[in-house]
MDTraj code that builds the backbone (N, CA, C; nanometers):
import mdtraj as md
import numpy as np

residues = "UNK UNK UNK UNK UNK UNK UNK UNK UNK UNK UNK UNK UNK UNK UNK UNK UNK UNK UNK UNK UNK UNK UNK UNK UNK UNK UNK UNK UNK UNK UNK UNK UNK UNK UNK UNK UNK UNK UNK UNK UNK UNK UNK UNK UNK UNK UNK UNK UNK UNK UNK UNK UNK UNK UNK UNK UNK UNK UNK UNK UNK UNK UNK UNK UNK UNK UNK UNK UNK UNK UNK UNK UNK UNK UNK UNK UNK UNK UNK UNK UNK UNK UNK UNK UNK UNK UNK UNK UNK UNK UNK UNK UNK".split()
xyz = np.array([
    [-2.0936, 12.4077, 5.3872],
    [-2.1882, 12.5192, 5.3924],
    [-2.3130, 12.4515, 5.3473],
    [-2.4051, 12.4841, 5.4227],
    [-2.5493, 12.4142, 5.3732],
    [-2.6276, 12.5537, 5.2971],
    [-2.6806, 12.5415, 5.1663],
    [-2.7580, 12.6338, 5.1216],
    [-2.8918, 12.5690, 5.0769],
    [-3.0092, 12.6413, 5.1229],
    [-3.1345, 12.5684, 5.0915],
    [-3.2365, 12.6757, 5.0272],
    [-3.2890, 12.6525, 4.9302],
    [-3.4009, 12.7213, 4.8816],
    [-3.5416, 12.6797, 4.9018],
    [-3.6351, 12.7219, 4.9819],
    [-3.7502, 12.6623, 5.0341],
    [-3.8804, 12.7601, 4.9416],
    [-3.9651, 12.6786, 4.8767],
    [-4.0531, 12.7475, 4.7895],
    [-4.1703, 12.6423, 4.7748],
    [-4.2635, 12.7153, 4.6915],
    [-4.3749, 12.6359, 4.6449],
    [-4.3869, 12.6856, 4.5063],
    [-4.4515, 12.6004, 4.4110],
    [-4.4569, 12.6416, 4.2677],
    [-4.5395, 12.7448, 4.2309],
    [-4.6449, 12.8038, 4.3174],
    [-4.7529, 12.8903, 4.2944],
    [-4.6860, 13.0280, 4.3179],
    [-4.5703, 13.0326, 4.3990],
    [-4.5326, 13.1677, 4.4440],
    [-4.4544, 13.2451, 4.3192],
    [-4.4935, 13.3848, 4.2901],
    [-4.4366, 13.4276, 4.1722],
    [-4.2941, 13.4908, 4.2110],
    [-4.2395, 13.4850, 4.3266],
    [-4.1057, 13.5157, 4.3462],
    [-4.0004, 13.4263, 4.3436],
    [-4.0314, 13.2867, 4.3022],
    [-3.9301, 13.1854, 4.3329],
    [-3.8231, 13.2218, 4.2308],
    [-3.8530, 13.2561, 4.1020],
    [-3.7456, 13.2455, 3.9930],
    [-3.6454, 13.3856, 4.0282],
    [-3.7120, 13.5053, 4.0869],
    [-3.6113, 13.5922, 4.1343],
    [-3.5182, 13.5339, 4.2474],
    [-3.5836, 13.4805, 4.3447],
    [-3.4915, 13.4169, 4.4595],
    [-3.3757, 13.3262, 4.4027],
    [-3.4032, 13.2407, 4.2908],
    [-3.2915, 13.1749, 4.2392],
    [-3.1968, 13.2428, 4.1874],
    [-3.2511, 13.3523, 4.1030],
    [-3.1565, 13.4523, 4.0256],
    [-3.0549, 13.5062, 4.1393],
    [-3.1190, 13.5492, 4.2426],
    [-3.0523, 13.6460, 4.3402],
    [-2.9500, 13.5416, 4.4096],
    [-3.0006, 13.4226, 4.4216],
    [-2.8956, 13.3234, 4.4950],
    [-2.7786, 13.3321, 4.3889],
    [-2.8008, 13.2943, 4.2623],
    [-2.6870, 13.2653, 4.1788],
    [-2.6139, 13.3892, 4.1660],
    [-2.6634, 13.5059, 4.1633],
    [-2.5836, 13.6220, 4.1740],
    [-2.5005, 13.6492, 4.3089],
    [-2.5499, 13.6143, 4.4175],
    [-2.4684, 13.6133, 4.5279],
    [-2.3558, 13.5173, 4.5307],
    [-2.3806, 13.3675, 4.4738],
    [-2.2814, 13.2820, 4.4913],
    [-2.1739, 13.3299, 4.3700],
    [-2.2044, 13.3895, 4.2583],
    [-2.1028, 13.4536, 4.1591],
    [-2.0419, 13.5523, 4.2365],
    [-2.0749, 13.6464, 4.2950],
    [-2.0080, 13.7584, 4.3536],
    [-1.8916, 13.6989, 4.4370],
    [-1.8919, 13.5679, 4.5104],
    [-1.8252, 13.5306, 4.6108],
    [-1.7551, 13.4237, 4.5224],
    [-1.7597, 13.4072, 4.4100],
    [-1.6809, 13.2900, 4.3488],
    [-1.7125, 13.1376, 4.4025],
    [-1.8365, 13.1095, 4.4100],
    [-1.8865, 12.9773, 4.4765],
    [-1.9671, 12.9155, 4.3899],
    [-1.9496, 12.7859, 4.3787],
    [-2.0201, 12.7091, 4.2717],
    [-2.1955, 12.7458, 4.3117],
    [-2.2687, 12.7043, 4.2015],
    [-2.4165, 12.7151, 4.2118],
    [-2.4682, 12.5913, 4.2745],
    [-2.4321, 12.5583, 4.3918],
    [-2.4821, 12.4326, 4.4402],
    [-2.5708, 12.4705, 4.5685],
    [-2.6994, 12.4241, 4.5590],
    [-2.7656, 12.4295, 4.6861],
    [-2.8953, 12.3302, 4.6646],
    [-2.9723, 12.3066, 4.7805],
    [-3.0656, 12.2163, 4.7987],
    [-3.2030, 12.2862, 4.7969],
    [-3.2850, 12.2349, 4.7069],
    [-3.4304, 12.3086, 4.7002],
    [-3.5463, 12.2071, 4.7493],
    [-3.6315, 12.2789, 4.8383],
    [-3.7337, 12.2154, 4.9144],
    [-3.8721, 12.2556, 4.8526],
    [-3.9378, 12.1956, 4.7825],
    [-4.0786, 12.2322, 4.7444],
    [-4.1693, 12.2093, 4.8387],
    [-4.2352, 12.2982, 4.9267],
    [-4.3294, 12.2859, 5.0516],
    [-4.4351, 12.1841, 5.0160],
    [-4.4753, 12.1632, 4.8850],
    [-4.5834, 12.0902, 4.8527],
    [-4.5419, 11.9407, 4.8186],
    [-4.4064, 11.9217, 4.8330],
    [-4.3630, 11.7749, 4.8067],
    [-4.3769, 11.6962, 4.9321],
    [-4.4052, 11.5698, 4.9237],
    [-4.4158, 11.4913, 5.0448],
    [-4.2592, 11.4857, 5.1231],
    [-4.1705, 11.4757, 5.0359],
    [-4.0183, 11.4706, 5.0947],
    [-3.9492, 11.5775, 5.1493],
    [-4.0341, 11.6953, 5.1469],
    [-3.9535, 11.8259, 5.2028],
    [-3.9804, 11.7968, 5.3653],
    [-3.8625, 11.8307, 5.4167],
    [-3.8559, 11.7880, 5.5716],
    [-3.9477, 11.8832, 5.6643],
    [-4.0023, 11.8122, 5.7693],
    [-4.0947, 11.9160, 5.8640],
    [-4.0096, 12.0383, 5.8903],
    [-3.9056, 12.0313, 5.9083],
    [-3.8167, 12.1676, 5.9705],
    [-3.8219, 12.2729, 5.8639],
    [-3.8576, 12.2493, 5.7405],
    [-3.8614, 12.3545, 5.6654],
    [-4.0123, 12.4172, 5.6244],
    [-4.0968, 12.3417, 5.6778],
    [-4.2436, 12.3689, 5.6339],
    [-4.3149, 12.5012, 5.6891],
    [-4.2363, 12.5453, 5.7856],
    [-4.2834, 12.6842, 5.8548],
    [-4.2316, 12.8046, 5.7941],
    [-4.1739, 12.8022, 5.6778],
    [-4.1100, 12.9062, 5.6196],
    [-4.2111, 12.9687, 5.5170],
    [-4.2020, 13.0829, 5.4556],
    [-4.2529, 13.1577, 5.3455],
    [-4.1896, 13.1003, 5.2329],
    [-4.2373, 13.1365, 5.1062],
    [-4.1861, 13.1092, 4.9685],
    [-4.1879, 13.2272, 4.8972],
    [-4.0696, 13.2804, 4.8489],
    [-3.9173, 13.1748, 4.8740],
    [-3.8503, 13.2212, 5.0049],
    [-3.7891, 13.1393, 5.0513],
    [-3.6914, 13.1478, 5.1709],
    [-3.5566, 13.0855, 5.1409],
    [-3.4523, 13.1619, 5.1668],
    [-3.3063, 13.1045, 5.1464],
    [-3.2274, 13.0873, 5.2825],
    [-3.2041, 12.9607, 5.3081],
    [-3.1331, 12.9286, 5.4505],
    [-2.9884, 12.9025, 5.4246],
    [-2.9325, 12.9673, 5.4851],
    [-2.7531, 12.9322, 5.4903],
    [-2.7344, 12.8571, 5.6228],
    [-2.6826, 12.7398, 5.6428],
    [-2.6471, 12.6865, 5.7567],
    [-2.7677, 12.6917, 5.8423],
    [-2.8872, 12.6749, 5.7886],
    [-3.0210, 12.6504, 5.8716],
    [-3.0548, 12.7871, 5.8969],
    [-3.0052, 12.9034, 5.8614],
    [-3.0712, 13.0314, 5.9061],
    [-3.1133, 13.1149, 5.7787],
    [-3.2301, 13.1709, 5.8101],
    [-3.3036, 13.2547, 5.7156],
    [-3.2018, 13.3790, 5.6691],
    [-3.1828, 13.3841, 5.5581],
    [-3.0759, 13.5025, 5.5227],
    [-3.1371, 13.6419, 5.5399],
    [-3.2711, 13.6578, 5.5499],
    [-3.3255, 13.7652, 5.5800],
    [-3.3498, 13.8161, 5.7459],
    [-3.3122, 13.7081, 5.8263],
    [-3.3040, 13.7186, 5.9657],
    [-3.4658, 13.6648, 6.0234],
    [-3.5372, 13.6621, 5.9355],
    [-3.6776, 13.6322, 5.9775],
    [-3.6867, 13.4626, 6.0643],
    [-3.7835, 13.4706, 6.1521],
    [-3.8033, 13.3417, 6.1882],
    [-3.8828, 13.2550, 6.1278],
    [-3.9027, 13.1192, 6.1508],
    [-3.9767, 13.0338, 6.1191],
    [-4.1231, 13.0875, 6.1511],
    [-4.2057, 13.0700, 6.0688],
    [-4.3697, 13.1068, 6.0914],
    [-4.4324, 12.9969, 6.1098],
    [-4.5835, 13.0137, 6.1212],
    [-4.6539, 12.8863, 6.1328],
    [-4.6645, 12.8207, 5.9939],
    [-4.6786, 12.6948, 6.0187],
    [-4.6893, 12.6012, 5.8919],
    [-4.8019, 12.6537, 5.8044],
    [-4.7848, 12.6110, 5.6906],
    [-4.8798, 12.6670, 5.5669],
    [-4.8005, 12.7128, 5.4562],
    [-4.8797, 12.6943, 5.3419],
    [-4.8190, 12.7880, 5.2091],
    [-4.8551, 12.9242, 5.2183],
    [-4.7495, 13.0004, 5.2158],
    [-4.7793, 13.1678, 5.2136],
    [-4.6644, 13.2078, 5.1248],
    [-4.6934, 13.2854, 5.0444],
    [-4.5674, 13.3752, 4.9563],
    [-4.5154, 13.4868, 5.0531],
    [-4.3813, 13.4914, 5.0740],
    [-4.3449, 13.5901, 5.1581],
    [-4.3660, 13.7303, 5.1107],
    [-4.4267, 13.8027, 5.1871],
    [-4.4706, 13.9403, 5.1609],
    [-4.3456, 14.0203, 5.1210],
    [-4.2568, 14.0129, 5.1661],
    [-4.1236, 14.0929, 5.1367],
    [-4.0726, 14.0635, 4.9749],
    [-4.1376, 13.9564, 4.9333],
    [-4.0771, 13.9101, 4.7902],
    [-3.9604, 13.8143, 4.8117],
    [-3.8494, 13.8205, 4.6795],
    [-3.7346, 13.7335, 4.6993],
    [-3.6227, 13.7903, 4.7987],
    [-3.5641, 13.7197, 4.8808],
    [-3.4533, 13.7614, 4.9460],
    [-3.3387, 13.8311, 4.8443],
    [-3.2986, 13.9585, 4.8678],
    [-3.2228, 14.0300, 4.8044],
    [-3.0839, 13.9597, 4.7973],
    [-3.0076, 13.9990, 4.6946],
    [-2.8621, 13.9484, 4.6627],
    [-2.7750, 13.9963, 4.8012],
    [-2.7755, 14.1160, 4.8355],
    [-2.6934, 14.1541, 4.9541],
    [-2.7198, 14.0612, 5.0653],
    [-2.8312, 14.0541, 5.1044],
    [-2.8836, 13.9453, 5.2039],
    [-2.8243, 13.8219, 5.2218],
    [-2.8136, 13.7688, 5.0890],
    [-2.7768, 13.6477, 5.0503],
    [-2.6109, 13.6342, 5.0649],
    [-2.5751, 13.7493, 5.0192],
    [-2.4211, 13.7327, 5.0023],
    [-2.3539, 13.7515, 5.1508],
    [-2.4066, 13.8336, 5.2285],
    [-2.3539, 13.8504, 5.3626],
    [-2.3936, 13.7283, 5.4284],
    [-2.5012, 13.6469, 5.4274],
    [-2.5121, 13.5384, 5.5082],
    [-2.4214, 13.4384, 5.4425],
    [-2.3750, 13.4167, 5.3200],
    [-2.2894, 13.3284, 5.2521],
    [-2.1474, 13.3689, 5.3209],
    [-2.1040, 13.5025, 5.3382],
    [-1.9894, 13.5558, 5.3883],
    [-1.9709, 13.4877, 5.5185],
    [-2.0787, 13.5137, 5.6112],
    [-2.0735, 13.4630, 5.7647],
    [-2.0619, 13.3333, 5.7571],
    [-2.1158, 13.2450, 5.6775],
    [-2.1220, 13.1237, 5.6832],
    [-2.0140, 13.0449, 5.6758],
])
top = md.Topology()
chain = top.add_chain()
for i, resn in enumerate(residues, 1):
    res = top.add_residue(resn, chain, resSeq=i)
    for name in ("N", "CA", "C"):
        top.add_atom(name, md.element.get_by_symbol(name[0]), res)
traj = md.Trajectory(xyz[None], top)
């Protein structure tokens, strides 16, 4: 299973997203293992650049069901993905 956190440092919801991801993994007894992509880093792959910050992908799909948007740095208007959304995606993955 592939788990990715997409963010940029200026977004205030990144810490909550990390915490919610940890909580969802704990609920399922899974290790705290995921890849983080900073949208401002040159090594971030092009495939993640169209997502808002923060976004959690499980097997390449946004846990909130949102589609990739236009490229550019933007904080998600919905805030951090919720624990239940992450847990459900992990269960399906």
